[in-house]
Structures are given as C-alpha cells and as structure tokens.
C-alpha positions as CSV (number, residue, x, y, z in Angstrom):
1,M,4.4,-14.0,-7.8
2,K,3.0,-12.8,-4.5
3,L,0.9,-9.9,-4.6
4,I,0.7,-8.2,-1.1
5,L,-1.3,-5.1,-0.3
6,I,0.0,-2.9,2.5
7,S,-1.9,0.0,4.0
8,A,-2.5,1.9,7.0
9,V,-6.5,2.1,7.7
10,S,-8.7,3.8,9.9
11,K,-11.4,1.9,12.0
12,N,-13.9,3.2,9.5
13,G,-12.0,2.3,6.4
14,F,-10.3,5.6,5.3
15,I,-6.7,5.5,4.1
16,G,-6.2,9.2,3.2
17,K,-7.4,12.7,2.7
18,N,-6.3,15.2,-0.2
19,N,-3.4,12.5,-1.2
20,K,-2.0,12.6,2.4
21,L,-2.3,10.3,5.4
22,M,-4.4,11.7,8.2
23,W,-1.9,10.3,11.1
24,H,1.8,10.0,11.9
25,L,2.7,6.7,13.3
26,P,6.5,6.2,13.3
27,N,6.4,2.5,13.9
28,D,4.0,2.1,11.0
29,L,6.5,3.9,8.9
30,K,9.4,1.5,9.9
31,R,7.4,-1.5,9.3
32,F,6.6,-0.3,5.9
33,K,10.2,0.4,5.3
34,N,11.4,-3.2,6.7
35,L,8.6,-5.1,4.8
36,T,9.2,-3.2,1.4
37,I,13.0,-2.3,1.4
38,G,14.7,-4.4,-1.5
39,E,11.4,-5.3,-2.9
40,T,9.1,-4.3,-5.8
41,I,6.5,-1.6,-5.1
42,L,3.4,-0.7,-7.0
43,M,1.4,2.6,-6.7
44,G,-1.0,4.7,-8.6
45,R,-0.1,8.1,-10.1
46,K,-1.7,10.1,-7.4
47,T,0.2,8.2,-4.6
48,F,3.4,8.6,-6.5
49,E,2.7,12.3,-6.8
50,S,1.8,12.6,-3.2
51,I,5.2,10.9,-2.2
52,G,6.7,13.2,-4.5
53,K,9.7,11.0,-5.4
54,I,10.6,7.3,-6.0
55,L,11.2,5.3,-2.9
56,P,14.8,4.4,-2.6
57,K,16.1,0.7,-2.3
58,R,13.0,-0.7,-4.1
59,K,11.8,-1.2,-7.6
60,N,9.0,1.5,-8.0
61,I,6.0,0.7,-10.4
62,I,3.7,3.6,-11.2
63,L,0.4,2.6,-12.7
64,T,-1.1,5.4,-14.8
65,K,-2.6,6.2,-17.9
66,N,-0.7,9.7,-17.8
67,S,2.0,9.0,-20.7
68,N,3.6,12.4,-19.5
69,L,5.2,10.7,-16.6
70,H,7.7,9.1,-18.8
71,V,9.9,12.0,-18.2
72,L,10.5,10.8,-14.6
73,K,12.2,7.7,-15.7
74,K,14.8,9.4,-18.0
75,N,17.9,8.3,-15.8
76,E,16.2,6.1,-13.4
77,K,16.5,2.3,-13.4
78,N,14.4,1.6,-10.4
79,I,11.3,3.0,-11.9
80,K,8.8,1.3,-14.4
81,I,5.4,2.8,-15.7
82,I,2.5,0.7,-16.5
83,S,-1.0,1.5,-18.0
84,S,-2.8,-1.4,-16.9
85,I,-3.1,-3.8,-13.9
86,K,-3.1,-6.6,-16.4
87,Q,0.8,-5.8,-17.2
88,I,1.9,-7.0,-13.7
89,E,0.8,-10.6,-14.8
90,N,3.9,-10.3,-17.3
91,L,6.5,-9.4,-14.7
92,T,8.8,-11.9,-13.2
93,Y,9.2,-10.1,-9.4
94,K,8.9,-12.7,-6.5
95,K,6.8,-10.0,-4.7
96,I,5.1,-6.9,-5.5
97,F,3.8,-4.8,-2.6
98,V,0.8,-2.5,-3.7
99,I,1.0,0.8,-1.6
100,G,-1.9,2.6,-2.9
101,G,-4.3,4.3,-3.5
102,E,-7.9,3.5,-3.4
103,K,-8.3,2.7,-7.1
104,T,-4.9,0.6,-7.2
105,Y,-6.1,-1.4,-4.0
106,I,-9.7,-2.0,-5.7
107,S,-8.1,-3.2,-8.8
108,T,-5.6,-5.5,-6.9
109,I,-7.5,-7.1,-4.0
110,E,-9.0,-10.0,-5.9
111,K,-5.4,-10.9,-7.3
112,A,-3.8,-10.3,-4.0
113,D,-2.3,-13.1,-1.8
114,I,-1.7,-11.2,1.4
115,I,-2.8,-7.9,3.3
116,E,-0.4,-6.2,5.5
117,M,-2.4,-3.7,7.5
118,T,-1.9,-1.3,10.1
119,L,-5.2,-0.8,11.6
120,I,-6.0,2.5,13.2
121,H,-8.3,2.1,16.4
122,E,-9.9,5.4,15.7
123,K,-12.4,6.8,13.2
124,F,-10.9,9.4,10.8
125,Y,-12.7,10.9,7.7
126,G,-11.2,11.3,4.4
127,D,-11.8,10.8,0.5
128,A,-9.9,7.4,0.0
129,L,-11.1,4.2,1.3
130,F,-9.4,0.8,1.5
131,P,-11.5,-2.0,0.1
132,K,-13.9,-3.9,2.4
133,I,-11.9,-7.2,3.4
134,D,-14.3,-10.3,2.9
135,P,-14.2,-12.7,5.9
136,N,-14.9,-15.6,3.5
137,K,-12.0,-14.8,1.3
138,W,-9.4,-13.7,3.8
139,K,-8.0,-15.3,7.1
140,K,-6.4,-13.2,9.8
141,I,-2.8,-14.9,10.6
142,Y,-2.0,-12.5,13.5
143,E,-2.8,-9.1,15.0
144,F,-0.3,-7.2,17.4
145,F,-2.0,-4.4,19.3
146,Y,0.0,-1.2,20.4
147,E,-1.2,1.5,22.9
148,K,-0.8,5.2,21.9
149,D,2.3,6.7,23.5
150,E,4.6,9.8,23.1
151,N,5.3,9.1,19.6
152,H,1.9,7.7,18.5
153,S,-1.3,9.6,19.2
154,V,-3.6,6.7,18.6
155,N,-3.9,2.9,19.5
156,Y,-3.1,0.8,16.3
157,S,-2.6,-2.9,15.3
158,F,-0.4,-4.6,12.8
159,I,-2.4,-7.3,11.0
160,K,-1.6,-9.9,8.6
161,F,-4.5,-11.5,6.4
162,V,-3.8,-14.2,3.9
163,K,-6.4,-15.2,1.2
164,N,-8.3,-18.5,1.8
165,K,-7.2,-21.1,-0.7
C-alpha cells in the first residue's frame, strides 16, 4: 500500500485556521479531486467535520476516538471509522491519500511514501501546521509554478516529494 499525504501549505507551514482553508485556489481543488477520485482518503475527525460530508466517489476513512461518529455510517458504504493509525496497516487498499488535519499528518508522515503538496508562496497564519519535510528523508521530484491570476489570489506551486529509500 502507498500512503500519500496531500495538502495545500502556506510558505510558513500553515494549512488551516478554525478548521478552514485560508485561501481559495480552484486549480488546487481540481488537482485534489483528480488525484483522489476513485481512491481511498483518510482524514481526522475535525477535517471530516469541517468538510461536513463524505467526499463522493472515494472511500472515506475517518480517524477518531469519538465512538459517536458511528451513526454516520448507518447507510453509507463508502465510509469507515478507525480509532488508531495502526489500523491502516491491516487495510488492503493500493493507495491511501491522507487529507488532514495536522494531527493526522503528524501521525502518518513517517509511514508515508509520497507527499503531493500545493505550496502557497505567501505567509498565512493559522492554527494548524503541516509537519516539516526533512530534506534527508524526502526528494522533490517536480515543482510546477503558477502565477496568481483572476481566479487565484496568490502564486502557488504543485510539488511532489517521494521518500528516499
């Protein structure tokens, strides 16, 4: 199984504030959808609550210690609730995309194989950070830079890192 972290991250490492993104980048949302559609995604409870629904056309795994979330899966076949990151080791998916939040990224970065990042070339200040990427453990495979335009208020790059073997 490949474990892939996917996130938009500000120049100074922040990924959110009050369980929300601090920017709106339509191309980032399209990229996220294109990469994750038909795949399995893993998110923490707070990320799930901030989205407010399961993401369609994907298997959704929610990491939570809150057993009250079981009501969400009553009639839903595309949702799985786990209480520990260790439980993903027993799953048989080819890929799992970790989509947030901070605690979930921290608990999975050492196990991850790939990081798909949208780097926002501006500082934002929030309350959730993406873990530091250790250059001794990760290699940048590509970076595509995009200038701000009428639909994107900031410069940004799509970057792919793979773990050094």
